[in-house]
PDB file of N, H, CA, C and O in Angstrom:
ATOM      1  N   UNK A   1     -32.478 -32.423  38.656  1.00  0.00           N
ATOM      2  CA  UNK A   1     -31.378 -31.587  38.818  1.00  0.00           C
ATOM      3  C   UNK A   1     -30.531 -31.621  37.531  1.00  0.00           C
ATOM      4  O   UNK A   1     -30.385 -32.690  36.938  1.00  0.00           O
ATOM      5  N   UNK A   2     -30.014 -30.574  37.120  1.00  0.00           N
ATOM      6  H   UNK A   2     -30.132 -29.706  37.602  1.00  0.00           H
ATOM      7  CA  UNK A   2     -29.165 -30.487  36.008  1.00  0.00           C
ATOM      8  C   UNK A   2     -27.765 -30.251  36.420  1.00  0.00           C
ATOM      9  O   UNK A   2     -27.459 -29.962  37.577  1.00  0.00           O
ATOM     10  N   UNK A   3     -26.892 -30.385  35.415  1.00  0.00           N
ATOM     11  H   UNK A   3     -27.141 -30.620  34.475  1.00  0.00           H
ATOM     12  CA  UNK A   3     -25.530 -30.362  35.708  1.00  0.00           C
ATOM     13  C   UNK A   3     -24.700 -29.822  34.553  1.00  0.00           C
ATOM     14  O   UNK A   3     -25.082 -29.965  33.391  1.00  0.00           O
ATOM     15  N   UNK A   4     -23.618 -29.231  34.851  1.00  0.00           N
ATOM     16  H   UNK A   4     -23.308 -29.115  35.795  1.00  0.00           H
ATOM     17  CA  UNK A   4     -22.809 -28.804  33.681  1.00  0.00           C
ATOM     18  C   UNK A   4     -21.444 -29.758  33.604  1.00  0.00           C
ATOM     19  O   UNK A   4     -20.468 -29.229  33.071  1.00  0.00           O
ATOM     20  N   UNK A   5     -21.319 -30.940  34.029  1.00  0.00           N
ATOM     21  H   UNK A   5     -22.112 -31.369  34.462  1.00  0.00           H
ATOM     22  CA  UNK A   5     -20.373 -31.805  34.105  1.00  0.00           C
ATOM     23  C   UNK A   5     -19.614 -32.057  32.875  1.00  0.00           C
ATOM     24  O   UNK A   5     -18.383 -32.032  32.860  1.00  0.00           O
ATOM     25  N   UNK A   6     -20.391 -32.319  31.766  1.00  0.00           N
ATOM     26  H   UNK A   6     -21.391 -32.340  31.779  1.00  0.00           H
ATOM     27  CA  UNK A   6     -19.895 -32.470  30.374  1.00  0.00           C
ATOM     28  C   UNK A   6     -19.225 -31.236  29.890  1.00  0.00           C
ATOM     29  O   UNK A   6     -18.068 -31.250  29.470  1.00  0.00           O
ATOM     30  N   UNK A   7     -19.908 -30.245  29.947  1.00  0.00           N
ATOM     31  H   UNK A   7     -20.848 -30.234  30.288  1.00  0.00           H
ATOM     32  CA  UNK A   7     -19.423 -28.863  29.602  1.00  0.00           C
ATOM     33  C   UNK A   7     -18.157 -28.605  30.205  1.00  0.00           C
ATOM     34  O   UNK A   7     -17.226 -28.253  29.482  1.00  0.00           O
ATOM     35  N   UNK A   8     -17.983 -28.747  31.565  1.00  0.00           N
ATOM     36  H   UNK A   8     -18.740 -29.033  32.152  1.00  0.00           H
ATOM     37  CA  UNK A   8     -16.850 -28.332  32.295  1.00  0.00           C
ATOM     38  C   UNK A   8     -15.746 -29.353  31.857  1.00  0.00           C
ATOM     39  O   UNK A   8     -14.612 -28.967  31.572  1.00  0.00           O
ATOM     40  N   UNK A   9     -16.114 -30.660  31.813  1.00  0.00           N
ATOM     41  H   UNK A   9     -17.035 -30.974  32.044  1.00  0.00           H
ATOM     42  CA  UNK A   9     -14.979 -31.630  31.464  1.00  0.00           C
ATOM     43  C   UNK A   9     -14.374 -31.318  30.119  1.00  0.00           C
ATOM     44  O   UNK A   9     -13.150 -31.230  30.032  1.00  0.00           O
ATOM     45  N   UNK A  10     -15.190 -31.133  29.000  1.00  0.00           N
ATOM     46  H   UNK A  10     -16.185 -31.204  29.070  1.00  0.00           H
ATOM     47  CA  UNK A  10     -14.648 -30.653  27.745  1.00  0.00           C
ATOM     48  C   UNK A  10     -13.868 -29.396  27.804  1.00  0.00           C
ATOM     49  O   UNK A  10     -12.839 -29.300  27.134  1.00  0.00           O
ATOM     50  N   UNK A  11     -14.282 -28.418  28.562  1.00  0.00           N
ATOM     51  H   UNK A  11     -15.118 -28.496  29.106  1.00  0.00           H
ATOM     52  CA  UNK A  11     -13.595 -27.179  28.593  1.00  0.00           C
ATOM     53  C   UNK A  11     -12.131 -27.492  29.249  1.00  0.00           C
ATOM     54  O   UNK A  11     -11.148 -26.883  28.828  1.00  0.00           O
ATOM     55  N   UNK A  12     -12.037 -28.286  30.104  1.00  0.00           N
ATOM     56  H   UNK A  12     -12.836 -28.780  30.446  1.00  0.00           H
ATOM     57  CA  UNK A  12     -10.704 -28.574  30.811  1.00  0.00           C
ATOM     58  C   UNK A  12     -10.011 -29.704  30.153  1.00  0.00           C
ATOM     59  O   UNK A  12      -8.968 -30.111  30.663  1.00  0.00           O
ATOM     60  N   UNK A  13     -10.514 -30.308  28.978  1.00  0.00           N
ATOM     61  H   UNK A  13     -11.361 -29.977  28.564  1.00  0.00           H
ATOM     62  CA  UNK A  13      -9.694 -31.147  28.262  1.00  0.00           C
ATOM     63  C   UNK A  13      -9.352 -32.534  28.841  1.00  0.00           C
ATOM     64  O   UNK A  13      -8.259 -33.059  28.628  1.00  0.00           O
ATOM     65  N   UNK A  14     -10.418 -33.168  29.656  1.00  0.00           N
ATOM     66  H   UNK A  14     -11.305 -32.741  29.830  1.00  0.00           H
ATOM     67  CA  UNK A  14     -10.172 -34.215  30.254  1.00  0.00           C
ATOM     68  C   UNK A  14     -11.270 -35.173  29.784  1.00  0.00           C
ATOM     69  O   UNK A  14     -12.354 -34.801  29.334  1.00  0.00           O
ATOM     70  N   UNK A  15     -10.813 -36.654  29.959  1.00  0.00           N
ATOM     71  H   UNK A  15      -9.932 -36.955  30.325  1.00  0.00           H
ATOM     72  CA  UNK A  15     -11.885 -37.612  29.422  1.00  0.00           C
ATOM     73  C   UNK A  15     -12.717 -38.029  30.517  1.00  0.00           C
ATOM     74  O   UNK A  15     -12.460 -37.684  31.670  1.00  0.00           O
ATOM     75  N   UNK A  16     -13.773 -38.806  30.197  1.00  0.00           N
ATOM     76  H   UNK A  16     -13.982 -39.086  29.260  1.00  0.00           H
ATOM     77  CA  UNK A  16     -14.798 -39.119  31.155  1.00  0.00           C
ATOM     78  C   UNK A  16     -13.907 -40.002  32.206  1.00  0.00           C
ATOM     79  O   UNK A  16     -14.027 -39.769  33.409  1.00  0.00           O
ATOM     80  N   UNK A  17     -13.023 -41.003  31.750  1.00  0.00           N
ATOM     81  H   UNK A  17     -12.926 -41.192  30.773  1.00  0.00           H
ATOM     82  CA  UNK A  17     -12.273 -41.950  32.547  1.00  0.00           C
ATOM     83  C   UNK A  17     -11.325 -41.083  33.532  1.00  0.00           C
ATOM     84  O   UNK A  17     -11.259 -41.317  34.739  1.00  0.00           O
ATOM     85  N   UNK A  18     -10.631 -40.098  32.912  1.00  0.00           N
ATOM     86  H   UNK A  18     -10.685 -39.908  31.932  1.00  0.00           H
ATOM     87  CA  UNK A  18      -9.730 -39.149  33.914  1.00  0.00           C
ATOM     88  C   UNK A  18     -10.516 -38.483  34.982  1.00  0.00           C
ATOM     89  O   UNK A  18     -10.085 -38.318  36.123  1.00  0.00           O
ATOM     90  N   UNK A  19     -11.746 -38.086  34.546  1.00  0.00           N
ATOM     91  H   UNK A  19     -12.096 -38.220  33.619  1.00  0.00           H
ATOM     92  CA  UNK A  19     -12.744 -37.232  35.594  1.00  0.00           C
ATOM     93  C   UNK A  19     -13.054 -38.461  36.766  1.00  0.00           C
ATOM     94  O   UNK A  19     -12.844 -38.293  37.968  1.00  0.00           O
ATOM     95  N   UNK A  20     -13.492 -39.485  36.280  1.00  0.00           N
ATOM     96  H   UNK A  20     -13.662 -39.621  35.304  1.00  0.00           H
ATOM     97  CA  UNK A  20     -13.902 -40.644  37.109  1.00  0.00           C
ATOM     98  C   UNK A  20     -12.729 -40.971  38.088  1.00  0.00           C
ATOM     99  O   UNK A  20     -12.868 -40.949  39.311  1.00  0.00           O
ATOM    100  N   UNK A  21     -11.531 -41.284  37.431  1.00  0.00           N
ATOM    101  H   UNK A  21     -11.418 -41.301  36.437  1.00  0.00           H
ATOM    102  CA  UNK A  21     -10.347 -41.471  38.300  1.00  0.00           C
ATOM    103  C   UNK A  21     -10.129 -40.413  39.420  1.00  0.00           C
ATOM    104  O   UNK A  21      -9.762 -40.745  40.547  1.00  0.00           O
ATOM    105  N   UNK A  22     -10.377 -39.105  39.055  1.00  0.00           N
ATOM    106  H   UNK A  22     -10.675 -38.835  38.140  1.00  0.00           H
ATOM    107  CA  UNK A  22     -10.098 -38.049  39.948  1.00  0.00           C
ATOM    108  C   UNK A  22     -11.125 -38.058  41.112  1.00  0.00           C
ATOM    109  O   UNK A  22     -10.814 -37.636  42.226  1.00  0.00           O
ATOM    110  N   UNK A  23     -12.291 -38.521  40.842  1.00  0.00           N
ATOM    111  H   UNK A  23     -12.544 -38.863  39.937  1.00  0.00           H
ATOM    112  CA  UNK A  23     -13.421 -38.487  41.929  1.00  0.00           C
ATOM    113  C   UNK A  23     -13.752 -39.951  42.457  1.00  0.00           C
ATOM    114  O   UNK A  23     -14.700 -40.178  43.209  1.00  0.00           O
ATOM    115  N   UNK A  24     -12.859 -40.936  41.979  1.00  0.00           N
ATOM    116  H   UNK A  24     -12.089 -40.751  41.369  1.00  0.00           H
ATOM    117  CA  UNK A  24     -13.076 -42.321  42.436  1.00  0.00           C
ATOM    118  C   UNK A  24     -14.297 -43.035  42.265  1.00  0.00           C
ATOM    119  O   UNK A  24     -14.845 -43.685  43.155  1.00  0.00           O
ATOM    120  N   UNK A  25     -14.748 -42.885  40.988  1.00  0.00           N
ATOM    121  H   UNK A  25     -14.303 -42.357  40.265  1.00  0.00           H
ATOM    122  CA  UNK A  25     -16.034 -43.538  40.546  1.00  0.00           C
ATOM    123  C   UNK A  25     -15.616 -44.285  39.200  1.00  0.00           C
ATOM    124  O   UNK A  25     -14.521 -44.197  38.645  1.00  0.00           O
ATOM    125  N   UNK A  26     -16.709 -45.035  38.794  1.00  0.00           N
ATOM    126  H   UNK A  26     -17.598 -45.107  39.245  1.00  0.00           H
ATOM    127  CA  UNK A  26     -16.593 -45.613  37.343  1.00  0.00           C
ATOM    128  C   UNK A  26     -16.796 -44.553  36.262  1.00  0.00           C
ATOM    129  O   UNK A  26     -17.422 -43.519  36.493  1.00  0.00           O
ATOM    130  N   UNK A  27     -16.297 -44.810  35.174  1.00  0.00           N
ATOM    131  H   UNK A  27     -15.788 -45.650  34.986  1.00  0.00           H
ATOM    132  CA  UNK A  27     -16.596 -44.091  34.014  1.00  0.00           C
ATOM    133  C   UNK A  27     -18.096 -44.020  33.673  1.00  0.00           C
ATOM    134  O   UNK A  27     -18.605 -43.019  33.168  1.00  0.00           O
ATOM    135  N   UNK A  28     -18.751 -45.108  33.969  1.00  0.00           N
ATOM    136  H   UNK A  28     -18.338 -45.921  34.379  1.00  0.00           H
ATOM    137  CA  UNK A  28     -20.156 -45.301  33.789  1.00  0.00           C
ATOM    138  C   UNK A  28     -20.908 -44.243  34.486  1.00  0.00           C
ATOM    139  O   UNK A  28     -21.903 -43.769  33.937  1.00  0.00           O
ATOM    140  N   UNK A  29     -20.478 -43.777  35.794  1.00  0.00           N
ATOM    141  H   UNK A  29     -19.670 -44.162  36.240  1.00  0.00           H
ATOM    142  CA  UNK A  29     -21.153 -42.849  36.593  1.00  0.00           C
ATOM    143  C   UNK A  29     -20.902 -41.587  36.019  1.00  0.00           C
ATOM    144  O   UNK A  29     -21.796 -40.744  36.082  1.00  0.00           O
ATOM    145  N   UNK A  30     -19.756 -41.300  35.430  1.00  0.00           N
ATOM    146  H   UNK A  30     -19.030 -41.985  35.379  1.00  0.00           H
ATOM    147  CA  UNK A  30     -19.773 -39.953  34.714  1.00  0.00           C
ATOM    148  C   UNK A  30     -20.563 -39.858  33.558  1.00  0.00           C
ATOM    149  O   UNK A  30     -21.157 -38.825  33.251  1.00  0.00           O
ATOM    150  N   UNK A  31     -20.595 -40.976  32.856  1.00  0.00           N
ATOM    151  H   UNK A  31     -20.112 -41.815  33.106  1.00  0.00           H
ATOM    152  CA  UNK A  31     -21.565 -41.020  31.652  1.00  0.00           C
ATOM    153  C   UNK A  31     -23.090 -40.637  31.979  1.00  0.00           C
ATOM    154  O   UNK A  31     -23.773 -39.847  31.327  1.00  0.00           O
ATOM    155  N   UNK A  32     -23.482 -41.342  33.099  1.00  0.00           N
ATOM    156  H   UNK A  32     -22.928 -41.984  33.629  1.00  0.00           H
ATOM    157  CA  UNK A  32     -24.907 -41.105  33.628  1.00  0.00           C
ATOM    158  C   UNK A  32     -25.103 -39.707  34.058  1.00  0.00           C
ATOM    159  O   UNK A  32     -26.175 -39.134  33.867  1.00  0.00           O
ATOM    160  N   UNK A  33     -24.082 -39.137  34.640  1.00  0.00           N
ATOM    161  H   UNK A  33     -23.210 -39.603  34.794  1.00  0.00           H
ATOM    162  CA  UNK A  33     -24.177 -37.837  35.093  1.00  0.00           C
ATOM    163  C   UNK A  33     -24.308 -36.841  33.868  1.00  0.00           C
ATOM    164  O   UNK A  33     -25.073 -35.878  33.924  1.00  0.00           O
ATOM    165  N   UNK A  34     -23.589 -37.095  32.846  1.00  0.00           N
ATOM    166  H   UNK A  34     -22.968 -37.877  32.800  1.00  0.00           H
ATOM    167  CA  UNK A  34     -23.607 -36.266  31.790  1.00  0.00           C
ATOM    168  C   UNK A  34     -24.868 -36.312  30.934  1.00  0.00           C
ATOM    169  O   UNK A  34     -25.286 -35.331  30.319  1.00  0.00           O
ATOM    170  N   UNK A  35     -25.510 -37.643  30.932  1.00  0.00           N
ATOM    171  H   UNK A  35     -25.171 -38.440  31.432  1.00  0.00           H
ATOM    172  CA  UNK A  35     -26.706 -37.734  30.394  1.00  0.00           C
ATOM    173  C   UNK A  35     -27.856 -37.263  31.197  1.00  0.00           C
ATOM    174  O   UNK A  35     -29.001 -37.453  30.787  1.00  0.00           O
ATOM    175  N   UNK A  36     -27.613 -36.642  32.353  1.00  0.00           N
ATOM    176  H   UNK A  36     -26.683 -36.488  32.687  1.00  0.00           H
ATOM    177  CA  UNK A  36     -28.622 -36.192  33.309  1.00  0.00           C
ATOM    178  C   UNK A  36     -29.625 -37.216  33.882  1.00  0.00           C
ATOM    179  O   UNK A  36     -30.754 -36.926  34.280  1.00  0.00           O
ATOM    180  N   UNK A  37     -29.032 -38.556  33.876  1.00  0.00           N
ATOM    181  H   UNK A  37     -28.115 -38.792  33.553  1.00  0.00           H
ATOM    182  CA  UNK A  37     -29.929 -39.605  34.420  1.00  0.00           C
ATOM    183  C   UNK A  37     -29.597 -40.213  35.786  1.00  0.00           C
ATOM    184  O   UNK A  37     -30.128 -41.215  36.263  1.00  0.00           O
ATOM    185  N   UNK A  38     -28.537 -39.378  36.406  1.00  0.00           N
ATOM    186  H   UNK A  38     -28.105 -38.564  36.018  1.00  0.00           H
ATOM    187  CA  UNK A  38     -28.056 -39.735  37.612  1.00  0.00           C
ATOM    188  C   UNK A  38     -27.778 -38.649  38.557  1.00  0.00           C
ATOM    189  O   UNK A  38     -27.033 -37.758  38.149  1.00  0.00           O
ATOM    190  N   UNK A  39     -28.233 -38.566  39.715  1.00  0.00           N
ATOM    191  H   UNK A  39     -28.838 -39.290  40.046  1.00  0.00           H
ATOM    192  CA  UNK A  39     -28.231 -37.400  40.832  1.00  0.00           C
ATOM    193  C   UNK A  39     -27.123 -38.023  41.747  1.00  0.00           C
ATOM    194  O   UNK A  39     -27.326 -39.099  42.310  1.00  0.00           O
ATOM    195  N   UNK A  40     -25.909 -37.313  41.893  1.00  0.00           N
ATOM    196  H   UNK A  40     -25.744 -36.439  41.436  1.00  0.00           H
ATOM    197  CA  UNK A  40     -24.995 -37.699  42.609  1.00  0.00           C
ATOM    198  C   UNK A  40     -25.162 -37.548  44.122  1.00  0.00           C
ATOM    199  O   UNK A  40     -26.024 -36.761  44.513  1.00  0.00           O
ATOM    200  N   UNK A  41     -24.460 -38.189  44.974  1.00  0.00           N
ATOM    201  H   UNK A  41     -23.759 -38.828  44.657  1.00  0.00           H
ATOM    202  CA  UNK A  41     -24.434 -37.808  46.411  1.00  0.00           C
ATOM    203  C   UNK A  41     -23.866 -36.515  46.638  1.00  0.00           C
ATOM    204  O   UNK A  41     -23.303 -35.908  45.727  1.00  0.00           O
ATOM    205  N   UNK A  42     -23.979 -36.046  47.820  1.00  0.00           N
ATOM    206  H   UNK A  42     -24.437 -36.539  48.560  1.00  0.00           H
ATOM    207  CA  UNK A  42     -23.424 -34.743  48.113  1.00  0.00           C
ATOM    208  C   UNK A  42     -21.835 -34.800  47.984  1.00  0.00           C
ATOM    209  O   UNK A  42     -21.131 -33.934  47.465  1.00  0.00           O
ATOM    210  N   UNK A  43     -21.431 -35.943  48.537  1.00  0.00           N
ATOM    211  H   UNK A  43     -22.003 -36.647  48.959  1.00  0.00           H
ATOM    212  CA  UNK A  43     -19.887 -36.039  48.652  1.00  0.00           C
ATOM    213  C   UNK A  43     -19.396 -36.046  47.169  1.00  0.00           C
ATOM    214  O   UNK A  43     -18.446 -35.328  46.857  1.00  0.00           O
ATOM    215  N   UNK A  44     -20.015 -36.837  46.248  1.00  0.00           N
ATOM    216  H   UNK A  44     -20.787 -37.421  46.501  1.00  0.00           H
ATOM    217  CA  UNK A  44     -19.526 -36.911  44.778  1.00  0.00           C
ATOM    218  C   UNK A  44     -19.602 -35.589  44.189  1.00  0.00           C
ATOM    219  O   UNK A  44     -18.630 -35.114  43.602  1.00  0.00           O
ATOM    220  N   UNK A  45     -20.889 -34.857  44.332  1.00  0.00           N
ATOM    221  H   UNK A  45     -21.679 -35.243  44.809  1.00  0.00           H
ATOM    222  CA  UNK A  45     -20.957 -33.498  43.974  1.00  0.00           C
ATOM    223  C   UNK A  45     -19.822 -32.540  44.338  1.00  0.00           C
ATOM    224  O   UNK A  45     -19.346 -31.732  43.540  1.00  0.00           O
ATOM    225  N   UNK A  46     -19.431 -32.691  45.589  1.00  0.00           N
ATOM    226  H   UNK A  46     -19.818 -33.348  46.236  1.00  0.00           H
ATOM    227  CA  UNK A  46     -18.477 -31.797  46.132  1.00  0.00           C
ATOM    228  C   UNK A  46     -17.051 -32.132  45.397  1.00  0.00           C
ATOM    229  O   UNK A  46     -16.351 -31.215  44.967  1.00  0.00           O
ATOM    230  N   UNK A  47     -16.677 -33.469  45.284  1.00  0.00           N
ATOM    231  H   UNK A  47     -17.246 -34.214  45.633  1.00  0.00           H
ATOM    232  CA  UNK A  47     -15.493 -33.879  44.659  1.00  0.00           C
ATOM    233  C   UNK A  47     -15.472 -33.419  43.184  1.00  0.00           C
ATOM    234  O   UNK A  47     -14.419 -33.042  42.669  1.00  0.00           O
ATOM    235  N   UNK A  48     -16.594 -33.451  42.534  1.00  0.00           N
ATOM    236  H   UNK A  48     -17.449 -33.758  42.952  1.00  0.00           H
ATOM    237  CA  UNK A  48     -16.553 -33.156  41.085  1.00  0.00           C
ATOM    238  C   UNK A  48     -16.413 -31.517  41.018  1.00  0.00           C
ATOM    239  O   UNK A  48     -15.699 -30.999  40.160  1.00  0.00           O
ATOM    240  N   UNK A  49     -17.073 -30.810  41.889  1.00  0.00           N
ATOM    241  H   UNK A  49     -17.654 -31.231  42.586  1.00  0.00           H
ATOM    242  CA  UNK A  49     -16.917 -29.378  41.809  1.00  0.00           C
ATOM    243  C   UNK A  49     -15.493 -28.955  42.210  1.00  0.00           C
ATOM    244  O   UNK A  49     -14.892 -28.070  41.600  1.00  0.00           O
ATOM    245  N   UNK A  50     -15.035 -29.545  43.141  1.00  0.00           N
ATOM    246  H   UNK A  50     -15.523 -30.263  43.636  1.00  0.00           H
ATOM    247  CA  UNK A  50     -13.425 -29.342  43.519  1.00  0.00           C
ATOM    248  C   UNK A  50     -12.426 -29.511  42.428  1.00  0.00           C
ATOM    249  O   UNK A  50     -11.430 -28.798  42.300  1.00  0.00           O
ATOM    250  N   UNK A  51     -12.789 -30.598  41.573  1.00  0.00           N
ATOM    251  H   UNK A  51     -13.598 -31.177  41.677  1.00  0.00           H
ATOM    252  CA  UNK A  51     -11.896 -30.867  40.414  1.00  0.00           C
ATOM    253  C   UNK A  51     -11.732 -29.580  39.536  1.00  0.00           C
ATOM    254  O   UNK A  51     -10.657 -29.162  39.106  1.00  0.00           O
ATOM    255  N   UNK A  52     -12.995 -29.002  39.333  1.00  0.00           N
ATOM    256  H   UNK A  52     -13.868 -29.341  39.683  1.00  0.00           H
ATOM    257  CA  UNK A  52     -12.954 -27.796  38.511  1.00  0.00           C
ATOM    258  C   UNK A  52     -12.745 -26.401  39.238  1.00  0.00           C
ATOM    259  O   UNK A  52     -12.725 -25.340  38.614  1.00  0.00           O
ATOM    260  N   UNK A  53     -12.594 -26.496  40.595  1.00  0.00           N
ATOM    261  H   UNK A  53     -12.610 -27.358  41.101  1.00  0.00           H
ATOM    262  CA  UNK A  53     -12.340 -25.419  41.387  1.00  0.00           C
ATOM    263  C   UNK A  53     -13.603 -24.444  41.350  1.00  0.00           C
ATOM    264  O   UNK A  53     -13.474 -23.233  41.167  1.00  0.00           O
ATOM    265  N   UNK A  54     -14.823 -25.066  41.539  1.00  0.00           N
ATOM    266  H   UNK A  54     -14.928 -26.049  41.688  1.00  0.00           H
ATOM    267  CA  UNK A  54     -16.007 -24.512  41.400  1.00  0.00           C
ATOM    268  C   UNK A  54     -16.750 -24.872  42.834  1.00  0.00           C
ATOM    269  O   UNK A  54     -16.377 -25.815  43.531  1.00  0.00           O
ATOM    270  N   UNK A  55     -17.836 -24.008  43.179  1.00  0.00           N
ATOM    271  H   UNK A  55     -18.139 -23.242  42.612  1.00  0.00           H
ATOM    272  CA  UNK A  55     -18.709 -24.471  44.178  1.00  0.00           C
ATOM    273  C   UNK A  55     -19.713 -25.380  43.453  1.00  0.00           C
ATOM    274  O   UNK A  55     -19.884 -25.359  42.234  1.00  0.00           O
ATOM    275  N   UNK A  56     -20.373 -26.195  44.331  1.00  0.00           N
ATOM    276  H   UNK A  56     -20.234 -26.212  45.321  1.00  0.00           H
ATOM    277  CA  UNK A  56     -21.320 -27.274  44.035  1.00  0.00           C
ATOM    278  C   UNK A  56     -22.401 -26.597  43.059  1.00  0.00           C
ATOM    279  O   UNK A  56     -22.692 -27.024  41.942  1.00  0.00           O
ATOM    280  N   UNK A  57     -22.912 -25.526  43.652  1.00  0.00           N
ATOM    281  H   UNK A  57     -22.675 -25.180  44.560  1.00  0.00           H
ATOM    282  CA  UNK A  57     -23.988 -24.707  42.961  1.00  0.00           C
ATOM    283  C   UNK A  57     -23.604 -24.276  41.598  1.00  0.00           C
ATOM    284  O   UNK A  57     -24.448 -23.896  40.786  1.00  0.00           O
ATOM    285  N   UNK A  58     -22.250 -24.336  41.323  1.00  0.00           N
ATOM    286  H   UNK A  58     -21.565 -24.645  41.983  1.00  0.00           H
ATOM    287  CA  UNK A  58     -21.943 -23.754  39.850  1.00  0.00           C
ATOM    288  C   UNK A  58     -21.901 -24.979  38.897  1.00  0.00           C
ATOM    289  O   UNK A  58     -21.823 -24.803  37.681  1.00  0.00           O
ATOM    290  N   UNK A  59     -21.954 -26.237  39.450  1.00  0.00           N
ATOM    291  H   UNK A  59     -22.018 -26.381  40.438  1.00  0.00           H
ATOM    292  CA  UNK A  59     -21.926 -27.338  38.618  1.00  0.00           C
ATOM    293  C   UNK A  59     -23.200 -28.062  38.583  1.00  0.00           C
ATOM    294  O   UNK A  59     -23.599 -28.646  37.575  1.00  0.00           O
ATOM    295  N   UNK A  60     -23.886 -28.013  39.788  1.00  0.00           N
ATOM    296  H   UNK A  60     -23.562 -27.539  40.607  1.00  0.00           H
ATOM    297  CA  UNK A  60     -25.201 -28.762  39.718  1.00  0.00           C
ATOM    298  C   UNK A  60     -26.416 -27.730  40.031  1.00  0.00           C
ATOM    299  O   UNK A  60     -26.332 -26.992  41.013  1.00  0.00           O
ATOM    300  N   UNK A  61     -27.369 -27.700  39.312  1.00  0.00           N
ATOM    301  H   UNK A  61     -27.437 -28.299  38.514  1.00  0.00           H
ATOM    302  CA  UNK A  61     -28.428 -26.825  39.184  1.00  0.00           C
ATOM    303  C   UNK A  61     -29.717 -27.362  39.622  1.00  0.00           C
ATOM    304  O   UNK A  61     -30.367 -27.967  38.770  1.00  0.00           O
ATOM    305  N   UNK A  62     -30.236 -27.240  40.886  1.00  0.00           N
ATOM    306  H   UNK A  62     -29.708 -26.748  41.579  1.00  0.00           H
ATOM    307  CA  UNK A  62     -31.570 -27.742  41.360  1.00  0.00           C
ATOM    308  C   UNK A  62     -32.695 -26.942  40.635  1.00  0.00           C
ATOM    309  O   UNK A  62     -32.730 -25.712  40.579  1.00  0.00           O
ATOM    310  N   UNK A  63     -33.637 -27.814  40.072  1.00  0.00           N
ATOM    311  H   UNK A  63     -33.608 -28.812  40.118  1.00  0.00           H
ATOM    312  CA  UNK A  63     -34.646 -27.279  39.597  1.00  0.00           C
ATOM    313  C   UNK A  63     -35.982 -28.070  39.992  1.00  0.00           C
ATOM    314  O   UNK A  63     -36.176 -29.230  39.629  1.00  0.00           O
ATOM    315  N   UNK A  64     -36.820 -27.390  40.713  1.00  0.00           N
ATOM    316  H   UNK A  64     -36.663 -26.447  41.009  1.00  0.00           H
ATOM    317  CA  UNK A  64     -38.049 -28.140  41.250  1.00  0.00           C
ATOM    318  C   UNK A  64     -38.975 -28.552  40.048  1.00  0.00           C
ATOM    319  O   UNK A  64     -39.062 -27.881  39.020  1.00  0.00           O
ATOM    320  N   UNK A  65     -39.641 -29.692  40.271  1.00  0.00           N
ATOM    321  H   UNK A  65     -39.570 -30.238  41.106  1.00  0.00           H
ATOM    322  CA  UNK A  65     -40.502 -30.100  39.197  1.00  0.00           C
ATOM    323  C   UNK A  65     -41.672 -29.252  39.366  1.00  0.00           C
ATOM    324  O   UNK A  65     -41.982 -28.826  40.479  1.00  0.00           O
ATOM    325  N   UNK A  66     -42.397 -28.962  38.222  1.00  0.00           N
ATOM    326  H   UNK A  66     -42.146 -29.308  37.318  1.00  0.00           H
ATOM    327  CA  UNK A  66     -43.790 -28.115  38.356  1.00  0.00           C
ATOM    328  C   UNK A  66     -44.982 -28.988  38.815  1.00  0.00           C
ATOM    329  O   UNK A  66     -46.081 -28.467  39.010  1.00  0.00           O
ATOM    330  N   UNK A  67     -44.766 -30.345  38.994  1.00  0.00           N
ATOM    331  H   UNK A  67     -43.874 -30.768  38.836  1.00  0.00           H
ATOM    332  CA  UNK A  67     -45.848 -31.175  39.223  1.00  0.00           C
ATOM    333  C   UNK A  67     -46.409 -31.073  40.698  1.00  0.00           C
ATOM    334  O   UNK A  67     -47.373 -31.758  41.041  1.00  0.00           O
TER     335      UNK A  67
END
């Protein structure tokens, strides 16, 4: 799954820590999301999308593996 967390965060001018505080996770979680190494729970994805006033599908993009 890919996401636009970093892009959206930078567009809104907030730090990783500020986003983490808004969705009640550590800044490490936000870092992992931005590096595309962590897939969030549905609840976390919803909270992040809500911060940016978007639908989950606008922030997180599911791509099936071709394997």
